[in-house]
N, C-alpha and C positions, 0 to 999 in steps of 0.2 A: 621233117620237114623241120626246123628248127623257129622258132620264134627269137629276131632279136629284139635282145631289149631297150625299153627307150630309155628313154634320161628325160626327167622334168628342166623343161625350158627355167633359165632361174628361172627367178621371181625381185624383181628393186623393191632395196629394201622399201624406198617409199610407198612404192604399190600392199609392201606385208605390213609396216604399219600404219600405213596410212594416215604419216604424225609428220612425216620431217618436211613433204613440200604444201606445208594443207595452204589455200588460197586463205588469202591475207582478210583478217575480217573475219570468219566462216563461224565462229566460234559468236562472236559476236551475235551477227544472221540469226544462227538457233537459237540464240536465252531470245533475242526479241518473237522469233517463231513463238517459243514453249510459255512466253509472256501472252502473245496474241490466242495460246489455244483455251491458260485458264478460267476459269470461269468467275467472277468479281461475284460477293460473297450477296450484290445489294443486288445482282440483276437474278438469283435466284427465292430471294426476300428472306433471305435467315435470320434467325434474331441473331442481336448482337453478338452474345456471348459466342459465335460456333463463328462469325465473319470474324471474333477478334482470331481467331483461333487458330480459321485459314489463313490470315493476313500476314500471322510470324509465320507457320508452316511452309506459306510461297512467299517468300521474303530472305532468299540468301542471304542478306548484311546482318539482318537485324537477330544480335542475340538472344537468347530465355534468359531471366533473369534464375539465378536459383538460390531456392528462399532456404533458409538456417536455418541445420534440423535442430529438433532441440529433444532432451530426451525426457524429458517430458510438459506436455500444453493447460499452459492452470488455466485456460481460457476451451477443454475439450466439454463437447453439448452432441448430447442422442441427438442425431440429424432424424427424426420419430418427430419427434414432440418441440424440435430445440430449442433443448431447456442442458443445464450441465450436469455433469455425466458423475450426479453424486459417492460413484459405487468406490467404495474401498475405502472413502476422507478417515474411517475412523485410522486403521494400521498408518493412514498413510503426516495425520495430524500427533497419532503414539508416536511415530520414527523422530518428527521435530525434533520431541524432548531429549532426545539422546547425542544430539547435535549440539560440539563445544559448549557440554553443559558444566567443567569444570571455571569456561569465560563465563558463559550467564553465570553460575554462581557468582563471584565474582566478584564482578563489571556490578550484578544487581546487588554486592551486599553494603561496598567501595561508595557507588555509588548513594545510596541511602544514608549511612554515617556520614557520608561529608554533610553531607543536605543540612542532619537536624544537629551537628556539632556546626554548621555557619546559624542556621536558625534560632537553635536556643541562646546563640551567643549576641547575636543583635535584638531577639528581643529583653536581650539580660541591657545592654545595654542603650536601649537608646533613649536620649540628652534631647528630642522634643516631647511636648503632646501630642495624643495621638488625636488625629479629627473623627467625629464620630459619623457616621455613615448613617442617609437618612432613609429610612424608607417607604414603600408604596404600595399598591392595594395589594400586592401580589401577597409579603410579607406575612400583612391581616388578612386572606385569605387561607391561609395555607399552615398558620399556626403553631402551638409548639403540640409534638409529638413527641415524646416518650421513648414506644417503640422506634422509633426510625435508628436509635441507637446505634443496636447491628448493622444496618445498610449502611450505618457512616463510615462502622470497621473494616466493613467489604474491598474500600478501597486500595486496600494492602493484602488484598488475593491478587484483584483487576489488573492493578497498576503492572503487578508483575510474573503477567498469563501473556502476555507480548512480548516478550524478548527470552522467556521460557519456548515459548512456540517460534523463534524462528530459524530460520535455513541456511545465512552462512553468515560468516562474519560483517561486510558490510554494512549490512543490515542491525545489524549489531549495532557498529560502531554508530552508527547516526541515526539510529534509537536513543543512546547513549549522548551523542553531543545536543540531538535535538531538546532529550529530554532536559538536560543540566542545563542548558542553557538558556531555557525557558526559566530552572527553579532562581537558575542567576541573578537575570531578570527580575521574578518575583522576589524574591530578597535585596536587588537596588530601592525599586520600588517602596518595598516597607522601611530600610535605611532613612531614606526622601523621602518619602512620602505615607508617617505612620496612620492607619485607621484601625480604629475601631467599631464592632457593635454597641446600638443604644443599653443600655443597662434596664434588664426586666426587676421584679416585682416576683423572683421566683426561688424556690428556697431549695440551694442541691442540692443539699444533703438525704432528698426523698433522693434522687435519685444516684446514686454509686456510680456509674459510671460517666456517665454527663459530669458529674463533679469531682471528675479526675482529669476525662480531657481537661475541666474549666480550668483545675489546680494550677497545668501545664503548660496550658497558652497562658501568653501574656495580650495584652494591648498589641496592638501595631498593622497585624497578618492578618487585617480583615479585606479587606481589595487590593489587590481581587484574587477571587480566594486560590489560592494554587489546590488545595483538594479536586476545585472540580476542574481544572487548570488539565490538571495529573488526570483526571475520568476520558477527558474528551481528545487527549491526548493519545490514552491507550487505544479507547475506542477506534480511532482513526489506525492504528495499526494494527488492529485487531480486523478491522470492517476488509481490508489490504490480504492479508495475513490466511479471513477465514477463503475470499473468496480466488485465491490461488489456489490451496487446497481444494475446493471446486465441495464445501460442508455444505449443506441441505444449508434450506434460507432462512426456515427454525432457529440454527444456532446464532447468524448472523444475529435474524434479531433477540434474539435471549440477549444478547450482547448489548441491545442497542437499549436495554429494558432497564438490564441492568444497568450503564452508563444513565439513564435516562431517575434512576433510583436514584444513586448515589448522589447526584445532582438536589433534588428535591430533601433529598434526610441533610444537607448540610443550613437547607433554607427550615429544617419543623423541627431541626435538636439546635435553633437556634444561636451555629454558629458563623453563618455568615445570613444576609438580608440581601434578596435581589438582585442589589446593582453590582455584587460585587461577584454575583454567580454569571449576569452580565456580563460582564471583564476578563471573569476566569476560562467563559467560553470562547469567547474569542479570542481568546489567549493560546486556549487549544486547538482551536483546526489553524493556525497560523503558523504554530508549530510543528503542531501533525504532517499536516501539506507540506514542509518547507523539507524537513527531514523525509517525509514518503521522496520528494521531487529528488533527492539527492540517491536514494537508496536506491532507486529501480525498481529492483523484486527482493519480494526476502524472500525465496527458495530455496 
């Protein structure tokens, strides 16, 4: 006895897909019902960061901002101690010397030669008398220290360190523009308002190194101290570079101490008085901060 095959009754497309004859407003009703079932973070006593995260996850209209990925974060920190992670700083610092080294060498040499050409030309062609800068109590307290001469000369190593460890051309350009603008302003001041240090009763022949400097330098370049301005300008840049490279704090403090020693040496060698130093410090900070603001990053 055979069983007759049964044929499945046809199902309407709207019953199979359950979408073609949907009740008007059904989607909105389900969304409203879902929102009523969501427990608000404020009702559960959830902490603020968790509450903010839940608000983002349950709001379909809100877009989660994406952070820009960086190949290297200069502010990475140790999660346990919340201190900057300085591991590998020496390798990072060493690699900086190889970046754009022909441009660094050419630019530093060119700017230095142009500066000294203009500097000595102005000192040789001054046609107005130089005003003597007054001394204050700080000059008397520091006095004359002949052994400060090597520290005075160390500026010419210190000032070239910042561009040597620069990491991109934009930073190099703004460093050069900042330093060049500062030197031009100083030279203009020397030309229009020449100043000199007070005369002292010292036999400079007893100090050959200082005698050479005194013989090369002429009157008219006392205030502001460009020696101090260059040191402070370099300090501003080096502090930014060392922080971005996550170097140990000891290296940053060493840079600060060396800059302070160079500033002291300008008075200890009687090359400048305290008022010259103050003016040079202000100039270095202004031009250093201004150029750093334009450079954005040294990495």
